[in-house]
DSSP file (Angstrom, degrees, kcal/mol; ACC not computed):
  #  RESIDUE AA STRUCTURE BP1 BP2  ACC     N-H-->O    O-->H-N    N-H-->O    O-->H-N    TCO  KAPPA ALPHA  PHI   PSI    X-CA   Y-CA   Z-CA
    1    1 A X              0   0    0      0, 0.0     2,-0.3     0, 0.0     0, 0.0   0.000 360.0 360.0 360.0 140.9  189.9  177.2  176.4
    2    2 A X        -     0   0    0      1,-0.1     3,-0.1     3,-0.0     2,-0.0  -0.629 360.0-104.9 -91.1 146.7  189.7  178.2  180.0
    3    3 A X        -     0   0    0     -2,-0.3     2,-0.3     1,-0.1    -1,-0.1  -0.290  40.5 -99.8 -68.4 152.1  190.7  181.7  181.2
    4    4 A X        -     0   0    0      1,-0.1    -1,-0.1     3,-0.0     3,-0.1  -0.551  38.9-133.9 -71.5 136.7  194.0  182.1  182.9
    5    5 A X        -     0   0    0     -2,-0.3     2,-0.2     1,-0.2    -1,-0.1  -0.255  34.6 -75.1 -79.4 171.4  193.7  182.3  186.6
    6    6 A X        -     0   0    0      1,-0.1     2,-0.6    -2,-0.1    -1,-0.2  -0.489  47.2-122.1 -70.0 137.2  195.4  184.8  188.9
    7    7 A X        -     0   0    0     -2,-0.2     2,-0.3    -3,-0.1    -1,-0.1  -0.700  27.5-132.3 -87.8 126.2  199.0  184.0  189.4
    8    8 A X        -     0   0    0     -2,-0.6     2,-0.6     1,-0.0    -1,-0.0  -0.584  11.4-153.2 -78.4 139.3  199.8  183.5  193.1
    9    9 A X        -     0   0    0     -2,-0.3     2,-0.3     2,-0.0    -1,-0.0  -0.918  13.8-159.7-114.7 103.0  202.7  185.3  194.7
   10   10 A X        -     0   0    0     -2,-0.6     2,-0.3    36,-0.0    36,-0.1  -0.612   8.6-173.8 -87.5 141.2  204.1  183.5  197.7
   11   11 A X        -     0   0    0     -2,-0.3     2,-0.1    34,-0.1     3,-0.1  -0.892  26.1-112.0-123.5 158.9  206.1  185.1  200.3
   12   12 A X    >   -     0   0    0     -2,-0.3     3,-1.5     1,-0.1     4,-0.3  -0.545  55.9 -74.3 -86.1 166.6  208.0  183.7  203.3
   13   13 A X  T 3  S+     0   0    0      1,-0.3    -1,-0.1    -2,-0.1    31,-0.0  -0.228 115.1  13.4 -60.8 141.2  206.7  184.6  206.8
   14   14 A X  T 3  S+     0   0    0      2,-0.2    65,-2.8    -3,-0.1    -1,-0.3   0.459 100.1  98.5  84.2   4.5  207.4  188.1  208.0
   15   15 A X  S <  S+     0   0    0     -3,-1.5     2,-0.4    63,-0.2    -2,-0.1   0.635  78.6  32.4-104.2 -12.5  208.5  189.6  204.6
   16   16 A X        +     0   0    0     -4,-0.3    29,-1.8    63,-0.1    30,-0.5  -0.985  47.4 176.6-152.8 139.8  205.4  191.3  203.3
   17   17 A X  E     -A   44   0A   0     -2,-0.4     2,-0.4    27,-0.2    27,-0.2  -0.999  15.5-153.4-133.2 139.4  202.3  193.2  204.4
   18   18 A X  E     -A   43   0A   0     25,-3.0    25,-2.7    -2,-0.3     2,-0.4  -0.908   7.5-167.8-114.2 142.8  199.6  194.8  202.2
   19   19 A X  E     +A   42   0A   0     -2,-0.4     2,-0.3    23,-0.2    23,-0.2  -0.954  12.1 161.5-127.0 147.8  197.5  197.7  203.0
   20   20 A X  E     -A   41   0A   0     21,-2.3    21,-3.1    -2,-0.4     2,-0.4  -0.993  30.6-123.7-157.2 158.6  194.4  199.1  201.3
   21   21 A X  E     -A   40   0A   0     -2,-0.3     2,-0.7    19,-0.2    19,-0.2  -0.885   6.2-152.0-107.3 140.3  191.5  201.3  202.0
   22   22 A X  E     -A   39   0A   0     17,-2.5    17,-2.7    -2,-0.4     3,-0.3  -0.960  39.3-157.3-100.8 107.4  187.8  200.3  201.6
   23   23 A X  E     +     0   0A   0     -2,-0.7    15,-0.2    15,-0.2    14,-0.1  -0.620  44.7   4.7-106.0 154.7  186.5  203.7  200.9
   24   24 A X  E     +     0   0A   0     -2,-0.2     2,-0.7     1,-0.2    -1,-0.2   0.826  62.0 174.3  55.4  49.4  183.2  205.6  201.1
   25   25 A X  E     -A   37   0A   0     12,-3.2    12,-2.6    -3,-0.3     2,-0.3  -0.766  24.4-141.9 -87.1 113.1  181.0  202.9  202.7
   26   26 A X  E     +A   36   0A   0     -2,-0.7     2,-0.4    10,-0.2    10,-0.2  -0.591  22.7 179.1 -80.7 133.8  177.6  204.7  203.4
   27   27 A X  E     -A   35   0A   0      8,-2.7     8,-3.1    -2,-0.3     2,-0.5  -0.971  24.1-138.3-128.3 147.8  175.5  204.1  206.5
   28   28 A X  E     -A   34   0A   0     -2,-0.4     6,-0.2     6,-0.2     2,-0.1  -0.929  23.9-142.0-101.7 127.5  172.3  205.5  207.8
   29   29 A X    >   -     0   0    0      4,-2.9     3,-2.2    -2,-0.5     5,-0.0  -0.310  31.2-101.2 -81.4 166.7  172.4  206.2  211.5
   30   30 A X  T 3  S+     0   0    0      1,-0.3    -1,-0.1     2,-0.1    -2,-0.0   0.716 125.4  60.7 -62.2 -18.3  169.3  205.6  213.8
   31   31 A X  T 3  S-     0   0    0      2,-0.1    -1,-0.3     0, 0.0     3,-0.1   0.312 121.4-109.9 -89.3   9.5  168.7  209.3  213.5
   32   32 A X  S <  S+     0   0    0     -3,-2.2     2,-0.4     1,-0.3    -2,-0.1   0.625  73.1 140.1  75.3  16.2  168.4  209.0  209.8
   33   33 A X        -     0   0    0      1,-0.0    -4,-2.9     0, 0.0     2,-0.4  -0.742  49.5-131.6 -90.9 131.7  171.6  210.8  209.2
   34   34 A X  E     -A   28   0A   0     -2,-0.4     2,-0.4    -6,-0.2    -6,-0.2  -0.745  27.6-178.6 -85.3 131.2  174.0  209.4  206.3
   35   35 A X  E     -A   27   0A   0     -8,-3.1    -8,-2.7    -2,-0.4     2,-0.5  -0.952  19.2-140.4-125.6 150.2  177.6  209.0  207.2
   36   36 A X  E     -A   26   0A   0     -2,-0.4     2,-0.3   -10,-0.2   -10,-0.2  -0.942  22.8-171.8-106.6 123.0  180.5  207.8  205.1
   37   37 A X  E     -A   25   0A   0    -12,-2.6   -12,-3.2    -2,-0.5     2,-0.3  -0.826  11.5-153.1-116.1 157.1  183.1  205.5  206.6
   38   38 A X  E     - B   0  55A   0     17,-3.0    17,-3.0    -2,-0.3     2,-0.5  -0.928   6.2-151.4-120.3 149.1  186.4  204.1  205.5
   39   39 A X  E     -AB  22  54A   0    -17,-2.7   -17,-2.5    -2,-0.3     2,-0.5  -0.975   6.8-149.8-122.4 124.2  188.0  200.8  206.5
   40   40 A X  E     -AB  21  53A   0     13,-2.9    13,-1.9    -2,-0.5     2,-0.5  -0.813  16.9-162.0 -89.0 132.4  191.7  200.5  206.6
   41   41 A X  E     -AB  20  52A   0    -21,-3.1   -21,-2.3    -2,-0.5     2,-0.5  -0.958   9.9-174.9-124.6 117.3  192.8  196.8  205.8
   42   42 A X  E     -AB  19  51A   0      9,-3.0     9,-2.6    -2,-0.5     2,-0.4  -0.979   8.3-170.6-112.7 129.4  196.2  195.5  206.6
   43   43 A X  E     -AB  18  50A   0    -25,-2.7   -25,-3.0    -2,-0.5     2,-0.6  -0.985  22.5-138.8-128.4 120.8  197.0  191.9  205.5
   44   44 A X  E  >  -A   17   0A   0      5,-2.3     4,-2.2    -2,-0.4     5,-0.3  -0.702  20.9-145.8 -70.6 117.9  200.0  189.8  206.4
   45   45 A X  T  4 S+     0   0    0    -29,-1.8    -1,-0.1    -2,-0.6   -28,-0.1   0.876  89.5  41.7 -56.3 -44.7  200.8  188.2  203.0
   46   46 A X  T  4 S+     0   0    0    -30,-0.5    -1,-0.2   -34,-0.2   -33,-0.1   0.972 128.3  25.7 -75.0 -53.4  202.1  184.7  204.4
   47   47 A X  T  4 S-     0   0    0      2,-0.1    -2,-0.2     1,-0.0    -1,-0.2   0.645  93.7-130.2 -89.6 -10.5  199.5  184.1  207.1
   48   48 A X     <  +     0   0    0     -4,-2.2     2,-0.3     1,-0.2    -3,-0.1   0.716  46.1 164.7  64.0  25.6  196.7  186.0  205.8
   49   49 A X        -     0   0    0     -5,-0.3    -5,-2.3     1,-0.0     2,-0.4  -0.532  21.8-153.9 -69.3 135.6  196.2  187.7  209.2
   50   50 A X  E     -B   43   0A   0     -2,-0.3     2,-0.4    -7,-0.2    -7,-0.2  -0.930  18.9-171.3-122.4 134.8  194.1  190.7  208.9
   51   51 A X  E     -B   42   0A   0     -9,-2.6    -9,-3.0    -2,-0.4     2,-0.3  -0.993  15.1-175.5-119.2 133.8  193.8  193.9  210.9
   52   52 A X  E     -B   41   0A   0     -2,-0.4     2,-0.3   -11,-0.2   -11,-0.2  -0.949   8.3-175.0-127.1 144.3  190.9  196.3  210.1
   53   53 A X  E     -B   40   0A   0    -13,-1.9   -13,-2.9    -2,-0.3     2,-0.4  -0.973  19.3-140.4-141.6 129.9  190.0  199.8  211.5
   54   54 A X  E     +B   39   0A   0     -2,-0.3     2,-0.3   -15,-0.2   -15,-0.2  -0.737  30.4 178.4 -89.1 135.9  186.9  201.7  210.7
   55   55 A X  E     -B   38   0A   0    -17,-3.0   -17,-3.0    -2,-0.4     3,-0.1  -0.959  39.3-139.6-137.1 157.1  187.7  205.5  210.3
   56   56 A X  S    S+     0   0    0     -2,-0.3     2,-0.3   -19,-0.2   -20,-0.1   0.683  91.3  12.6 -83.6 -23.7  185.8  208.7  209.4
   57   57 A X        -     0   0    0    -19,-0.1   -19,-0.1     2,-0.1    -1,-0.1  -0.900  63.6-130.1-144.6 172.9  188.7  210.0  207.2
   58   58 A X        +     0   0    0     -2,-0.3   -37,-0.0     4,-0.1   -19,-0.0  -0.268  48.3 152.4-122.8  49.8  191.9  208.8  205.6
   59   59 A X     >  -     0   0    0      1,-0.1     4,-2.3     4,-0.0     5,-0.1  -0.310  60.7-108.6 -72.3 164.9  194.3  211.5  206.7
   60   60 A X  H  > S+     0   0    0      2,-0.2     4,-2.7     1,-0.2     5,-0.2   0.845 119.8  56.0 -69.1 -30.7  197.9  210.7  207.1
   61   61 A X  H  > S+     0   0    0      2,-0.2     4,-2.2     1,-0.2     5,-0.2   0.944 109.0  47.2 -56.3 -48.5  197.6  211.0  211.0
   62   62 A X  H  > S+     0   0    0      1,-0.2     4,-2.1     2,-0.2    -2,-0.2   0.900 113.4  47.4 -62.3 -40.2  194.9  208.4  210.8
   63   63 A X  H  X S+     0   0    0     -4,-2.3     4,-2.6     2,-0.2    -1,-0.2   0.930 112.9  48.2 -62.8 -49.0  196.9  206.2  208.5
   64   64 A X  H  X S+     0   0    0     -4,-2.7     4,-2.0     1,-0.2    -2,-0.2   0.812 111.9  50.1 -63.8 -31.2  200.1  206.5  210.7
   65   65 A X  H  X S+     0   0    0     -4,-2.2     4,-2.6     2,-0.2     5,-0.2   0.884 111.0  48.5 -73.3 -42.1  198.1  205.7  213.8
   66   66 A X  H  X S+     0   0    0     -4,-2.1     4,-1.9    -5,-0.2    -2,-0.2   0.913 113.1  47.7 -61.2 -42.5  196.6  202.6  212.2
   67   67 A X  H  X S+     0   0    0     -4,-2.6     4,-2.8     2,-0.2     5,-0.2   0.890 111.9  50.6 -66.1 -42.4  200.0  201.4  211.0
   68   68 A X  H  X S+     0   0    0     -4,-2.0     4,-2.3     1,-0.2    -2,-0.2   0.963 112.4  45.5 -58.7 -51.6  201.5  202.0  214.5
   69   69 A X  H  X S+     0   0    0     -4,-2.6     4,-2.4     1,-0.2    -1,-0.2   0.900 112.4  52.1 -63.8 -37.0  198.8  200.1  216.3
   70   70 A X  H  X S+     0   0    0     -4,-1.9     4,-2.5    -5,-0.2    -2,-0.2   0.972 111.7  45.7 -63.7 -50.2  199.0  197.2  213.7
   71   71 A X  H  X>S+     0   0    0     -4,-2.8     5,-2.2     1,-0.2     4,-0.9   0.852 111.0  51.9 -65.9 -31.8  202.7  196.8  214.1
   72   72 A X  H ><5S+     0   0    0     -4,-2.3     3,-1.0    -5,-0.2    -1,-0.2   0.954 111.9  47.6 -62.5 -48.6  202.5  197.0  217.9
   73   73 A X  H 3<5S+     0   0    0     -4,-2.4    -2,-0.2     1,-0.3    -1,-0.2   0.867 114.6  46.2 -58.3 -40.8  199.8  194.2  217.7
   74   74 A X  H 3<5S-     0   0    0     -4,-2.5    -1,-0.3     2,-0.2    -2,-0.2   0.592 114.2-118.5 -81.9 -11.3  201.9  192.1  215.4
   75   75 A X  T <<5S-     0   0    0     -3,-1.0     2,-0.3    -4,-0.9    -3,-0.2   0.648  77.4 -10.9  80.5  18.0  205.1  192.7  217.5
   76   76 A X  S   <S-     0   0    0     -5,-2.2     2,-0.3    -6,-0.2    -2,-0.2  -0.920  83.7 -69.0 151.6-171.1  207.1  194.4  214.9
   77   77 A X        -     0   0    0     -2,-0.3     2,-0.0     1,-0.1    -6,-0.0  -0.749  52.4 -92.7-113.0 156.8  207.3  195.4  211.2
   78   78 A X              0   0    0     -2,-0.3   -63,-0.2     1,-0.1    -1,-0.1  -0.296 360.0 360.0 -62.7 150.4  207.8  193.1  208.2
   79   79 A X              0   0    0    -65,-2.8   -64,-0.2   -63,-0.0    -1,-0.1   0.513 360.0 360.0 -67.2 360.0  211.5  192.7  206.9
């Protein structure tokens, strides 16, 4: 028997956006200093259009700024 695949959930255009954090990505700078970065990822479900922003933290101010900029870039918010 083959394993069951992931069930796809289809949406119509403009009706759904997903947001997630890619957290704690460690980098070493040219000065040999370790820094931890986060990437906010916003995905339009229908078109798979992706907006990403690298951040040093995940505060609510950073999140609201990221969402505001993304919605302005997209020309509005999902229904």
